[in-house]
PLY file of the C-alpha trace (Angstrom):
ply
format ascii 1.0
element vertex 426
property float x
property float y
property float z
element edge 425
property int vertex1
property int vertex2
end_header
141.55 -0.40 -98.35
138.98 -2.77 -96.85
137.38 -4.13 -99.59
141.01 -5.84 -100.63
141.15 -6.89 -97.21
137.89 -8.69 -97.56
139.38 -10.92 -100.16
141.93 -12.59 -97.96
139.97 -16.30 -97.26
137.64 -15.94 -100.43
137.54 -17.19 -103.64
140.15 -18.44 -105.71
142.88 -16.46 -105.96
144.91 -17.78 -108.80
141.90 -17.51 -111.13
140.95 -14.42 -109.83
144.83 -13.22 -110.75
144.91 -14.87 -114.30
141.36 -13.40 -114.75
143.25 -10.49 -114.50
146.43 -11.32 -116.57
143.97 -12.82 -119.23
142.48 -9.65 -120.06
145.18 -7.73 -119.45
147.08 -9.59 -122.19
143.99 -9.33 -124.73
143.67 -5.64 -123.59
146.61 -4.68 -124.65
146.42 -6.73 -128.03
143.02 -6.01 -128.65
144.24 -1.75 -128.30
147.31 -2.42 -130.18
146.42 -0.53 -133.18
146.14 2.45 -131.92
149.27 3.27 -130.65
150.45 2.18 -133.76
148.29 3.92 -135.85
151.21 6.81 -137.06
153.49 3.82 -138.39
150.83 1.66 -139.84
149.44 4.62 -141.80
153.11 5.76 -142.68
153.90 2.14 -144.13
150.83 1.50 -145.93
151.23 5.53 -147.62
154.98 3.80 -148.56
153.23 1.19 -151.05
150.72 3.33 -152.15
147.87 3.19 -149.98
147.20 6.83 -148.24
144.70 6.21 -145.61
141.71 9.02 -145.07
140.59 10.14 -141.54
137.40 8.02 -142.16
139.94 4.63 -142.97
141.90 4.99 -140.30
138.92 5.63 -137.77
137.40 2.29 -139.73
141.10 0.27 -139.03
140.99 1.78 -135.11
137.17 0.87 -134.65
137.03 -2.46 -136.27
138.46 -4.09 -133.25
136.25 -2.61 -130.80
133.21 -3.57 -132.85
134.01 -7.10 -133.89
135.24 -7.72 -130.11
131.46 -6.11 -128.86
129.81 -8.80 -131.41
131.88 -11.12 -130.09
131.48 -10.57 -126.48
127.82 -12.02 -126.96
129.07 -15.18 -128.42
131.46 -15.60 -126.00
129.11 -15.07 -123.36
127.15 -17.90 -124.72
130.49 -20.33 -124.91
130.56 -19.45 -121.06
127.52 -20.74 -120.20
127.38 -23.32 -122.91
131.67 -24.62 -122.61
132.52 -22.95 -119.05
134.93 -19.83 -118.62
138.14 -21.80 -119.56
137.59 -23.73 -122.53
136.33 -20.34 -124.28
138.52 -18.08 -123.11
141.94 -21.01 -124.52
139.51 -20.71 -127.58
139.62 -17.10 -127.83
143.27 -16.80 -127.17
143.67 -19.21 -129.96
142.55 -17.48 -132.31
144.28 -13.96 -130.97
147.29 -15.50 -131.34
146.77 -16.79 -134.85
146.14 -13.24 -135.94
149.24 -11.74 -134.65
151.37 -14.30 -136.09
149.72 -13.28 -139.39
150.40 -9.83 -138.98
153.51 -10.21 -138.03
154.55 -12.56 -140.99
153.18 -10.71 -143.76
154.59 -7.43 -142.21
155.27 -4.95 -144.27
153.73 -6.49 -147.85
150.08 -6.57 -145.52
147.36 -4.20 -147.12
144.89 -2.71 -146.08
142.10 -4.94 -146.47
144.50 -7.61 -144.81
144.81 -5.00 -142.02
141.17 -5.18 -141.79
140.66 -9.06 -141.76
143.40 -8.96 -138.43
141.56 -6.36 -137.04
138.79 -8.38 -136.99
141.02 -11.49 -135.13
141.80 -8.98 -132.63
137.93 -8.66 -131.44
138.26 -11.87 -129.93
141.00 -10.33 -127.54
137.94 -7.58 -126.75
135.80 -10.12 -126.14
137.62 -11.34 -123.38
135.70 -8.90 -120.73
132.90 -11.98 -121.29
134.90 -14.16 -119.61
137.57 -12.90 -117.40
134.91 -10.86 -115.88
132.73 -14.33 -115.02
135.69 -16.48 -114.46
136.56 -14.32 -111.50
133.05 -13.11 -110.30
131.67 -16.48 -109.71
133.80 -17.44 -107.01
132.66 -14.61 -104.83
130.01 -13.40 -102.98
127.25 -10.97 -103.90
129.19 -7.88 -101.70
132.10 -8.35 -102.87
131.83 -7.83 -106.87
132.50 -4.81 -107.34
135.88 -4.97 -105.88
136.36 -8.31 -107.64
135.47 -7.16 -111.05
137.16 -4.08 -110.46
140.59 -6.16 -110.27
139.70 -8.23 -113.32
138.42 -5.46 -115.13
142.05 -4.00 -114.44
143.45 -5.93 -116.80
142.45 -2.73 -119.50
145.66 -1.32 -118.17
147.04 -3.63 -121.37
146.34 -0.19 -123.38
149.07 1.57 -121.12
151.63 -0.81 -122.02
150.89 -0.66 -125.71
151.23 3.11 -125.56
154.57 2.61 -123.70
156.14 0.28 -125.83
154.83 -0.07 -129.15
156.11 3.04 -130.67
159.40 2.35 -129.37
159.71 -1.12 -130.73
158.01 -0.27 -134.22
160.99 2.53 -134.31
163.56 0.06 -133.44
162.67 -3.06 -135.45
159.77 -2.03 -137.39
156.13 -1.72 -136.60
155.22 -5.63 -137.44
157.22 -6.99 -134.42
155.02 -5.08 -132.29
152.67 -7.83 -133.26
155.65 -10.71 -133.32
156.65 -9.33 -129.78
152.39 -9.31 -128.78
152.08 -12.91 -130.05
154.88 -14.19 -127.75
153.82 -12.77 -124.81
150.19 -13.91 -125.53
151.68 -17.83 -126.19
153.38 -17.28 -122.52
150.06 -16.31 -121.13
147.90 -19.06 -122.27
150.08 -21.58 -121.27
149.65 -20.00 -117.21
146.22 -19.47 -118.01
145.87 -23.29 -118.78
147.74 -24.63 -115.80
146.16 -21.76 -113.38
142.82 -20.53 -113.95
139.80 -22.92 -112.50
136.29 -22.80 -113.28
134.34 -22.17 -109.79
133.14 -25.88 -108.25
129.19 -26.27 -108.43
129.25 -25.72 -104.37
130.24 -22.51 -104.87
128.46 -21.32 -108.67
126.52 -23.37 -110.02
126.19 -22.98 -114.12
122.58 -23.04 -115.49
123.26 -23.12 -119.66
121.14 -21.02 -120.98
118.61 -21.09 -124.42
118.66 -18.05 -127.39
115.24 -17.96 -125.53
116.77 -16.94 -122.34
118.56 -13.98 -124.06
115.98 -12.90 -125.50
113.80 -12.77 -122.18
117.15 -10.96 -120.72
117.01 -8.53 -124.35
113.19 -7.50 -123.15
114.12 -6.23 -119.54
114.46 -2.58 -119.62
117.01 -2.64 -117.09
119.44 -4.47 -119.50
118.96 -1.34 -121.52
119.81 0.82 -118.88
123.05 -0.94 -117.86
124.00 -0.95 -121.90
123.43 2.61 -122.11
125.62 3.11 -118.77
128.60 0.80 -119.86
128.29 1.88 -124.00
129.41 5.90 -122.30
132.02 4.30 -119.46
134.06 1.60 -121.06
132.73 3.20 -124.50
134.55 6.06 -123.42
137.46 4.35 -122.43
138.26 2.27 -125.37
137.57 4.83 -127.89
139.31 7.50 -126.14
141.91 5.02 -126.00
141.89 3.72 -129.11
141.79 7.16 -130.89
144.32 9.04 -128.33
147.08 8.57 -130.50
145.47 10.24 -133.61
144.36 13.06 -131.39
147.69 14.09 -130.03
149.82 13.68 -133.49
146.54 15.84 -134.89
146.50 18.07 -132.14
149.25 18.75 -129.98
152.19 17.21 -132.66
154.56 20.52 -132.20
154.42 20.75 -128.46
155.41 16.90 -127.78
158.44 17.23 -130.51
159.70 20.07 -128.77
158.64 18.17 -124.91
160.16 15.15 -126.61
163.79 16.73 -127.92
164.06 19.13 -124.61
162.99 16.92 -121.95
163.71 13.07 -123.29
166.10 14.16 -126.40
163.83 11.74 -128.03
163.62 13.19 -131.75
160.72 10.58 -132.66
157.40 12.47 -131.78
155.15 9.22 -132.17
157.30 7.64 -129.23
156.40 11.23 -127.03
153.04 10.54 -128.46
153.10 6.86 -127.13
154.20 8.25 -123.45
151.56 11.24 -122.95
149.02 8.60 -124.46
150.49 5.99 -121.81
149.96 8.83 -118.39
146.13 9.52 -119.99
144.80 6.18 -120.39
146.99 4.88 -117.24
144.30 6.71 -114.56
141.22 4.92 -115.90
142.72 1.32 -116.14
144.08 1.57 -112.63
141.34 3.30 -110.99
138.84 0.82 -112.18
138.75 -1.20 -108.94
138.37 2.20 -106.91
135.11 3.02 -108.59
134.16 -0.45 -107.46
135.24 -0.45 -103.99
133.68 3.43 -104.01
130.31 1.98 -105.05
130.61 -0.81 -102.64
130.81 1.61 -100.26
128.38 4.37 -101.69
126.46 2.98 -104.32
126.66 2.29 -107.95
124.47 5.30 -108.77
125.68 7.78 -106.54
129.13 7.27 -107.48
128.14 7.28 -111.23
126.26 10.77 -110.63
129.57 11.86 -109.21
131.60 9.73 -112.25
129.81 11.23 -115.00
129.52 14.84 -113.88
133.17 14.71 -113.98
132.71 13.81 -117.76
130.39 15.59 -119.03
132.19 18.94 -117.79
135.60 18.46 -118.93
134.69 16.80 -122.13
132.68 19.94 -122.81
135.87 21.74 -121.81
137.72 20.25 -124.49
134.89 21.07 -126.90
134.88 24.50 -126.44
138.14 25.96 -125.31
141.21 25.94 -127.12
143.78 24.04 -124.13
147.55 24.32 -124.32
148.98 21.11 -124.58
149.73 20.21 -121.27
146.48 21.91 -119.61
144.81 19.04 -122.03
146.84 16.40 -121.29
145.48 16.98 -117.42
142.23 17.44 -118.68
142.24 14.00 -120.75
144.11 12.35 -117.59
140.96 13.35 -115.33
138.53 12.54 -118.17
140.01 8.68 -118.43
140.07 8.47 -114.77
136.32 9.32 -114.18
135.64 6.86 -116.92
137.72 3.84 -115.90
136.28 4.16 -112.06
132.80 4.71 -113.78
133.23 1.31 -115.01
134.12 -0.57 -111.61
130.84 1.26 -110.61
128.71 -0.50 -113.45
129.97 -3.39 -112.70
129.22 -2.95 -108.72
125.25 -2.96 -110.14
124.94 -5.67 -112.71
125.84 -8.64 -111.04
123.31 -7.10 -108.15
120.26 -7.29 -110.62
121.35 -10.27 -112.33
123.34 -12.25 -110.59
122.00 -15.69 -111.66
122.90 -14.60 -115.27
126.30 -12.85 -114.99
127.92 -14.57 -117.85
125.63 -13.65 -120.48
124.87 -10.15 -119.15
128.93 -9.58 -118.79
128.63 -10.64 -122.83
125.61 -7.75 -122.95
126.93 -5.19 -121.66
129.91 -5.82 -122.38
129.20 -5.71 -125.98
127.31 -2.21 -125.18
130.98 -0.94 -123.94
132.22 -1.82 -127.49
129.31 -0.75 -129.79
130.15 2.49 -127.65
134.02 3.00 -127.92
133.40 1.93 -131.41
130.27 5.15 -131.82
133.62 7.44 -130.35
136.19 6.61 -132.02
133.86 7.14 -135.71
132.42 10.61 -133.87
135.68 11.86 -133.57
136.93 10.42 -137.33
133.81 12.41 -138.64
134.46 15.29 -137.07
137.88 15.64 -137.98
137.23 14.83 -141.63
133.91 16.90 -142.09
135.10 20.61 -139.74
138.96 19.32 -139.36
138.98 19.55 -135.94
137.22 17.34 -132.91
134.77 20.34 -131.12
131.77 18.92 -132.95
132.80 15.13 -131.70
133.39 15.97 -128.20
130.27 17.86 -127.79
128.10 15.04 -128.98
129.81 12.88 -126.48
129.03 15.24 -123.63
125.51 15.31 -124.48
125.09 11.65 -124.18
126.85 11.32 -121.22
124.37 14.18 -119.91
121.81 11.45 -121.30
123.28 9.02 -118.86
123.33 11.09 -116.15
119.31 11.72 -117.02
119.26 8.33 -117.13
120.10 8.01 -113.25
117.83 10.08 -112.03
115.05 8.15 -114.09
115.65 4.61 -112.70
117.46 5.01 -108.98
114.10 4.89 -106.92
113.09 2.26 -108.40
116.12 0.15 -108.62
116.43 1.08 -104.77
112.88 0.21 -103.76
112.41 -3.24 -105.66
115.87 -5.49 -106.56
117.81 -3.22 -104.25
116.42 -4.41 -101.35
117.59 -7.63 -101.35
120.51 -7.23 -103.88
123.25 -7.83 -101.02
124.67 -4.29 -101.20
123.97 -0.87 -101.37
122.67 0.46 -104.70
0 1
1 2
2 3
3 4
4 5
5 6
6 7
7 8
8 9
9 10
10 11
11 12
12 13
13 14
14 15
15 16
16 17
17 18
18 19
19 20
20 21
21 22
22 23
23 24
24 25
25 26
26 27
27 28
28 29
29 30
30 31
31 32
32 33
33 34
34 35
35 36
36 37
37 38
38 39
39 40
40 41
41 42
42 43
43 44
44 45
45 46
46 47
47 48
48 49
49 50
50 51
51 52
52 53
53 54
54 55
55 56
56 57
57 58
58 59
59 60
60 61
61 62
62 63
63 64
64 65
65 66
66 67
67 68
68 69
69 70
70 71
71 72
72 73
73 74
74 75
75 76
76 77
77 78
78 79
79 80
80 81
81 82
82 83
83 84
84 85
85 86
86 87
87 88
88 89
89 90
90 91
91 92
92 93
93 94
94 95
95 96
96 97
97 98
98 99
99 100
100 101
101 102
102 103
103 104
104 105
105 106
106 107
107 108
108 109
109 110
110 111
111 112
112 113
113 114
114 115
115 116
116 117
117 118
118 119
119 120
120 121
121 122
122 123
123 124
124 125
125 126
126 127
127 128
128 129
129 130
130 131
131 132
132 133
133 134
134 135
135 136
136 137
137 138
138 139
139 140
140 141
141 142
142 143
143 144
144 145
145 146
146 147
147 148
148 149
149 150
150 151
151 152
152 153
153 154
154 155
155 156
156 157
157 158
158 159
159 160
160 161
161 162
162 163
163 164
164 165
165 166
166 167
167 168
168 169
169 170
170 171
171 172
172 173
173 174
174 175
175 176
176 177
177 178
178 179
179 180
180 181
181 182
182 183
183 184
184 185
185 186
186 187
187 188
188 189
189 190
190 191
191 192
192 193
193 194
194 195
195 196
196 197
197 198
198 199
199 200
200 201
201 202
202 203
203 204
204 205
205 206
206 207
207 208
208 209
209 210
210 211
211 212
212 213
213 214
214 215
215 216
216 217
217 218
218 219
219 220
220 221
221 222
222 223
223 224
224 225
225 226
226 227
227 228
228 229
229 230
230 231
231 232
232 233
233 234
234 235
235 236
236 237
237 238
238 239
239 240
240 241
241 242
242 243
243 244
244 245
245 246
246 247
247 248
248 249
249 250
250 251
251 252
252 253
253 254
254 255
255 256
256 257
257 258
258 259
259 260
260 261
261 262
262 263
263 264
264 265
265 266
266 267
267 268
268 269
269 270
270 271
271 272
272 273
273 274
274 275
275 276
276 277
277 278
278 279
279 280
280 281
281 282
282 283
283 284
284 285
285 286
286 287
287 288
288 289
289 290
290 291
291 292
292 293
293 294
294 295
295 296
296 297
297 298
298 299
299 300
300 301
301 302
302 303
303 304
304 305
305 306
306 307
307 308
308 309
309 310
310 311
311 312
312 313
313 314
314 315
315 316
316 317
317 318
318 319
319 320
320 321
321 322
322 323
323 324
324 325
325 326
326 327
327 328
328 329
329 330
330 331
331 332
332 333
333 334
334 335
335 336
336 337
337 338
338 339
339 340
340 341
341 342
342 343
343 344
344 345
345 346
346 347
347 348
348 349
349 350
350 351
351 352
352 353
353 354
354 355
355 356
356 357
357 358
358 359
359 360
360 361
361 362
362 363
363 364
364 365
365 366
366 367
367 368
368 369
369 370
370 371
371 372
372 373
373 374
374 375
375 376
376 377
377 378
378 379
379 380
380 381
381 382
382 383
383 384
384 385
385 386
386 387
387 388
388 389
389 390
390 391
391 392
392 393
393 394
394 395
395 396
396 397
397 398
398 399
399 400
400 401
401 402
402 403
403 404
404 405
405 406
406 407
407 408
408 409
409 410
410 411
411 412
412 413
413 414
414 415
415 416
416 417
417 418
418 419
419 420
420 421
421 422
422 423
423 424
424 425
């Protein structure tokens, strides 16, 4: 693609690569509880604690929630300490959380898991570090593709679904945390030596005060971007985090039959991981494509298309009892559309708030995490209240329609005000 070719000779490739790798590793760790939800539930049940649908949703959503809030904190750190120092501090806390879960192992309690989940939130907050660190090296016209590449680190959740259930089957769920800690340490060392902050000749840091944050929160465009990202990223991470629970509750018999007939794999939890990885892969790998499309046709037009697809597909999931393979196809398309919408939103944000990209990435990223938390809790509530997910899907589809109406409300003003001199297509 032309956008990728345009990166040649621009910016700092090692930093862009490490921003991707750091975010990839962090996203893998952040969403680790999702593909292990069944195994952890069985371990707690064996110890005498049977999780309710609400407790399971709380455990899965807690890293998303803490990650959302910590994005504001790390966004502050990017402005005050620089992205590299902030990233190293956050990675250290994540490694400590992983090692805690590994060494406690089968003796861990539900409440201790909640504490580990809070620590894993620092991995989710990496979004507020990796994207500004990459973006600061590159000009406005390349922000869509650059932030799309850095943000494509969310492919880490695919790695979770592919390998976590198999590792848990062979050695125990706690060893997934041990392997994660070892990988995180390797990434930490590589990041320490390869990643660099952009020099003042390329990007001049402007440390913010709390009043600067409050000023941005008083800007109505901040809240529009919060809404748009709460849906695109919140939808992606929410569905990703809850995917295995949904598949196990809805299509366990279909997956068990498929696993035995095709893979000779009797463990349905492993098969659920494979199908979860397939659907999530679409959203993870297509994020840079969404950014590149937005660079060419404008972020608003791209979001119309991606949000429209999501609204229709999720409504179908709510209203029609889909056969297993049709459901997998629909989920694949939903995640693909959400992933490309993520890239499209962040084609627009640097154009509107280029001078405040560090803090804005934290604020908007926080909204994305809150959206993911809300979606997981909504799906858990729907299952607990109605023994199904139709109500949860309909609520999400309705919120997506609100975002589409919002785009119609702001597009003319954006294109005739800040969009005129933004340096890219709105």
